[in-house]
KOLBA-965577 format. One record per residue (C-alpha): x, y, z; residue number from 0. Coordinates in nm, 4 decimals. Example, Ala and Ser with C-alpha at 12.3 -4.5 7.8 and 13.67 -1.06 7.14 Angstrom:
<atom c1="1.2300" c2="-0.4500" c3="0.7800" num="0"/>
<atom c1="1.3670" c2="-0.1060" c3="0.7140" num="1"/>
***
This chain:
<atom c1="-2.3678" c2="-12.7512" c3="4.2305" num="0"/>
<atom c1="-2.4731" c2="-13.1122" c3="4.2811" num="1"/>
<atom c1="-2.8029" c2="-13.1789" c3="4.4508" num="2"/>
<atom c1="-2.9487" c2="-13.5121" c3="4.5482" num="3"/>
<atom c1="-3.3213" c2="-13.4955" c3="4.6063" num="4"/>
<atom c1="-3.5970" c2="-13.7511" c3="4.6216" num="5"/>
<atom c1="-3.6806" c2="-13.8553" c3="4.2667" num="6"/>
<atom c1="-3.3615" c2="-13.7114" c3="4.1180" num="7"/>
<atom c1="-3.0969" c2="-13.9518" c3="3.9910" num="8"/>
<atom c1="-2.7276" c2="-13.9119" c3="4.0719" num="9"/>
<atom c1="-2.6326" c2="-13.9522" c3="3.7049" num="10"/>
<atom c1="-2.8175" c2="-13.6291" c3="3.6268" num="11"/>
<atom c1="-2.5348" c2="-13.4325" c3="3.7877" num="12"/>
<atom c1="-2.2388" c2="-13.4803" c3="3.5595" num="13"/>
<atom c1="-1.9247" c2="-13.6843" c3="3.5997" num="14"/>
<atom c1="-1.8848" c2="-13.6857" c3="3.9810" num="15"/>
<atom c1="-1.8810" c2="-14.0403" c3="4.1161" num="16"/>
<atom c1="-2.0496" c2="-14.1167" c3="4.4490" num="17"/>
<atom c1="-1.7129" c2="-14.2336" c3="4.5878" num="18"/>
<atom c1="-1.5843" c2="-13.8784" c3="4.5343" num="19"/>
<atom c1="-1.7868" c2="-13.7735" c3="4.8399" num="20"/>
<atom c1="-1.5698" c2="-13.9812" c3="5.0751" num="21"/>
<atom c1="-1.3649" c2="-13.7560" c3="5.2993" num="22"/>
<atom c1="-1.5694" c2="-13.4415" c3="5.2287" num="23"/>
<atom c1="-1.6875" c2="-13.2322" c3="5.5217" num="24"/>
<atom c1="-2.0608" c2="-13.2543" c3="5.5935" num="25"/>
<atom c1="-2.2680" c2="-12.9588" c3="5.7156" num="26"/>
<atom c1="-2.6263" c2="-12.9296" c3="5.8304" num="27"/>
<atom c1="-2.8704" c2="-12.6764" c3="5.6774" num="28"/>
<atom c1="-2.7615" c2="-12.4139" c3="5.9326" num="29"/>
<atom c1="-2.3926" c2="-12.4515" c3="5.8390" num="30"/>
<atom c1="-2.2928" c2="-12.6515" c3="6.1495" num="31"/>
<atom c1="-2.0190" c2="-12.9039" c3="6.0711" num="32"/>
<atom c1="-2.1363" c2="-13.2596" c3="6.1373" num="33"/>
<atom c1="-1.8229" c2="-13.4544" c3="6.0371" num="34"/>
<atom c1="-1.6706" c2="-13.6186" c3="5.7284" num="35"/>
<atom c1="-1.8159" c2="-13.8690" c3="5.4837" num="36"/>
<atom c1="-1.6900" c2="-14.2170" c3="5.5675" num="37"/>
<atom c1="-1.8896" c2="-14.4421" c3="5.3342" num="38"/>
<atom c1="-2.1477" c2="-14.3906" c3="5.0588" num="39"/>
<atom c1="-2.4458" c2="-14.6277" c3="5.0498" num="40"/>
<atom c1="-2.6687" c2="-14.6945" c3="4.7510" num="41"/>
<atom c1="-3.0310" c2="-14.8011" c3="4.7357" num="42"/>
<atom c1="-3.0497" c2="-15.1800" c3="4.7296" num="43"/>
<atom c1="-3.2763" c2="-15.1746" c3="4.4218" num="44"/>
<atom c1="-3.1962" c2="-14.8638" c3="4.2144" num="45"/>
<atom c1="-2.8225" c2="-14.8553" c3="4.2990" num="46"/>
<atom c1="-2.8512" c2="-14.4746" c3="4.3340" num="47"/>
<atom c1="-2.6683" c2="-14.3072" c3="4.6263" num="48"/>
<atom c1="-2.9126" c2="-14.2619" c3="4.9126" num="49"/>
<atom c1="-2.7057" c2="-14.2459" c3="5.2325" num="50"/>
<atom c1="-2.3636" c2="-14.1591" c3="5.3665" num="51"/>
<atom c1="-2.2075" c2="-14.2401" c3="5.6966" num="52"/>
<atom c1="-2.0546" c2="-13.9391" c3="5.8628" num="53"/>
<atom c1="-1.7575" c2="-13.9793" c3="6.0930" num="54"/>
<atom c1="-1.8423" c2="-13.7917" c3="6.4087" num="55"/>
<atom c1="-1.7081" c2="-13.7567" c3="6.7591" num="56"/>
<atom c1="-1.3785" c2="-13.6283" c3="6.8862" num="57"/>
<atom c1="-1.1636" c2="-13.8668" c3="6.6817" num="58"/>
<atom c1="-1.4173" c2="-13.9608" c3="6.4143" num="59"/>
<atom c1="-1.4654" c2="-14.3126" c3="6.5518" num="60"/>
<atom c1="-1.8466" c2="-14.3057" c3="6.5244" num="61"/>
<atom c1="-2.0042" c2="-14.3398" c3="6.1807" num="62"/>
<atom c1="-2.3629" c2="-14.2210" c3="6.1747" num="63"/>
<atom c1="-2.6071" c2="-14.2647" c3="5.8852" num="64"/>
<atom c1="-2.7257" c2="-13.9453" c3="5.7141" num="65"/>
<atom c1="-2.9676" c2="-13.9386" c3="5.4186" num="66"/>
<atom c1="-2.8593" c2="-13.7747" c3="5.0935" num="67"/>
<atom c1="-3.2191" c2="-13.6716" c3="5.0281" num="68"/>
<atom c1="-3.2081" c2="-13.2935" c3="4.9867" num="69"/>
<atom c1="-2.8264" c2="-13.2752" c3="5.0035" num="70"/>
<atom c1="-2.6187" c2="-13.0275" c3="4.8045" num="71"/>
<atom c1="-2.2482" c2="-13.0199" c3="4.7297" num="72"/>
<atom c1="-2.1225" c2="-12.6643" c3="4.7729" num="73"/>
<atom c1="-1.7872" c2="-12.4894" c3="4.8181" num="74"/>
<atom c1="-1.7600" c2="-12.5862" c3="5.1868" num="75"/>
<atom c1="-1.8516" c2="-12.9507" c3="5.1385" num="76"/>
<atom c1="-2.1671" c2="-13.1584" c3="5.1430" num="77"/>
<atom c1="-2.4678" c2="-12.9781" c3="5.2918" num="78"/>
<atom c1="-2.7336" c2="-13.2272" c3="5.4027" num="79"/>
<atom c1="-3.1007" c2="-13.1687" c3="5.4724" num="80"/>
<atom c1="-3.0955" c2="-13.2764" c3="5.8390" num="81"/>
<atom c1="-2.9747" c2="-13.0856" c3="6.1435" num="82"/>
<atom c1="-2.6758" c2="-13.1819" c3="6.3554" num="83"/>
<atom c1="-2.9059" c2="-13.2420" c3="6.6546" num="84"/>
<atom c1="-3.0941" c2="-13.5082" c3="6.4546" num="85"/>
<atom c1="-2.7759" c2="-13.6765" c3="6.3285" num="86"/>
<atom c1="-2.6330" c2="-13.7097" c3="6.6802" num="87"/>
<atom c1="-2.8940" c2="-13.9718" c3="6.7736" num="88"/>
<atom c1="-2.9214" c2="-14.1425" c3="6.4334" num="89"/>
<atom c1="-2.8412" c2="-14.5121" c3="6.3785" num="90"/>
<atom c1="-2.4716" c2="-14.5893" c3="6.3444" num="91"/>
<atom c1="-2.2706" c2="-14.8173" c3="6.1193" num="92"/>
<atom c1="-2.2575" c2="-15.1080" c3="6.0972" num="93"/>
<atom c1="-2.6307" c2="-15.1174" c3="6.0372" num="94"/>
<atom c1="-2.8052" c2="-15.3993" c3="6.2195" num="95"/>
<atom c1="-3.1611" c2="-15.3074" c3="6.1229" num="96"/>
<atom c1="-3.2507" c2="-15.1053" c3="5.8129" num="97"/>
<atom c1="-3.6076" c2="-15.0652" c3="5.9374" num="98"/>
<atom c1="-3.4757" c2="-14.8694" c3="6.2370" num="99"/>
<atom c1="-3.2841" c2="-14.6366" c3="6.0022" num="100"/>
<atom c1="-3.5846" c2="-14.5599" c3="5.7821" num="101"/>
<atom c1="-3.8145" c2="-14.5116" c3="6.0828" num="102"/>
<atom c1="-3.5684" c2="-14.2787" c3="6.2535" num="103"/>
<atom c1="-3.5691" c2="-14.0402" c3="5.9588" num="104"/>
<atom c1="-3.9412" c2="-14.0886" c3="5.8857" num="105"/>
<atom c1="-3.8885" c2="-14.2581" c3="5.5487" num="106"/>
<atom c1="-4.0930" c2="-14.5489" c3="5.4143" num="107"/>
<atom c1="-3.9315" c2="-14.8880" c3="5.4582" num="108"/>
<atom c1="-3.7059" c2="-15.0003" c3="5.1746" num="109"/>
<atom c1="-3.4347" c2="-15.2586" c3="5.1137" num="110"/>
<atom c1="-3.1232" c2="-15.2093" c3="5.3245" num="111"/>
<atom c1="-2.8686" c2="-14.9693" c3="5.1734" num="112"/>
<atom c1="-2.5542" c2="-15.1240" c3="5.0263" num="113"/>
<atom c1="-2.2080" c2="-14.9706" c3="5.0806" num="114"/>
<atom c1="-2.0038" c2="-14.8673" c3="4.7783" num="115"/>
<atom c1="-1.6542" c2="-15.0105" c3="4.8003" num="116"/>
<atom c1="-1.3991" c2="-14.7345" c3="4.8076" num="117"/>
<atom c1="-1.0734" c2="-14.7506" c3="4.6227" num="118"/>
<atom c1="-0.7511" c2="-14.7417" c3="4.8192" num="119"/>
<atom c1="-0.6106" c2="-14.4040" c3="4.9111" num="120"/>
<atom c1="-0.2353" c2="-14.3422" c3="4.9087" num="121"/>
<atom c1="-0.2405" c2="-14.3583" c3="5.2891" num="122"/>
<atom c1="-0.3821" c2="-14.7135" c3="5.2658" num="123"/>
<atom c1="-0.0881" c2="-14.8394" c3="5.0638" num="124"/>
<atom c1="0.2030" c2="-15.0129" c3="5.2377" num="125"/>
<atom c1="0.5157" c2="-14.8063" c3="5.2630" num="126"/>
<atom c1="0.8163" c2="-14.9065" c3="5.0587" num="127"/>
<atom c1="1.1183" c2="-15.0156" c3="5.2525" num="128"/>
<atom c1="1.4323" c2="-14.8182" c3="5.1917" num="129"/>
<atom c1="1.7457" c2="-15.0294" c3="5.1888" num="130"/>
***
């Protein structure tokens, strides 16, 4: 099981890369499904994963910031430490003001999180033409 908690470094949890979280289902502590991980964000100073955006809404068009603080990766997906009701009103991507994000979740101000570029998925690749 992979856990990300305040003061614990991502590298302490084996060979899983932060990008591996993209596309995983996200659940709140009560087991309510929030959505799917869209983007992983790292701390602007330590470069450790601190946030994910979770695609929410009927078609997954909204991407809402969710902290990885207290998160665990289990058999269902990524279980985060905040409830669905809190995530619904959280700041959305793209982030215009990092201060607003930290205040919303009650965290001390810090440098703005930086997105990790994701590699292309097979569905991102152009289709080959058949002649």
